[in-house]
N, C-alpha and C positions, 0 to 999 in steps of 0.2 A: 081905098082901104077904109075899113070900118073898125071901130074899137068897141069891145065888149068887156064886161067884168063878170067874174064868176065868184060868188061867195060860196065857200066850201066848209061843210062840217066834217069832222073826222071822228073816228072811234076814239074813246077815251085814251089819252096818253099816246096817240099815234100821229100827232101834229108834225113831228120831225120827219117821220117816214113819208107821209104824204107830201110834205114840202120838198123833200129830196127827189121824189118821183116826178113832181111837177116841174122841177128845174130842167128835166130832160126834154121838154116840149118846146120847140123853137118858136111856136106861135105865142107863147107866154112871154111878154116883154117886161112885166113887173110881177112880183109875187111878195106878199106881205102877210105876216102873222097878225091876227086880231084878237082882241078880248071881247067877249060878249057871245051873242047867239051863234055866230060863225067863227071858225078857227083861222081861216085863210081867205085872202082875196087875190085873185089873179086877173091881171089886165092882159087881154088877148087882142092881137091884131089879125084881121081876116079880110078876105076879099068879098065874100057874100055870106048870107045867112045860112045857107046849106053847110058851108065850111065851118061856121061857128057851131052849128048843131053837131057836126061830126066830131069836132074837137071835144065838146062837152060829153057827148054820149059815148063815143068810141075810145076816147083817151082818158078823160078825167074820171068819168063814172066807172071805168074798168079797174080803177085803183081800189083794191078791196077795202082799205081803211077809210076811203072817202064815202061817207054815209049819206050826204045830202048836198044838193047844190041849189043856188038861186042865181039865175042869169039876168044881167042887165045890159042893155045896149045904149050907146050914147048917140047923140045927134049934134049937128052943128047949127048954131043960130046965125 
């Protein structure tokens, strides 16, 4: 299992709508609102990088009010 994070920008005043849509995805294990450049951060668990890409492109970026993402993957030391 691999863990990734997605920083998400939303359309103005649409943070709650995007947040509620993201709660529907079982791969998102944590979701938090942010202050600053991005509006939300989602922690995602996935089996391989193709699955991570599918989650971001096919699920998160299809939310109309989600305007931008930045993805980060974690490693173990």
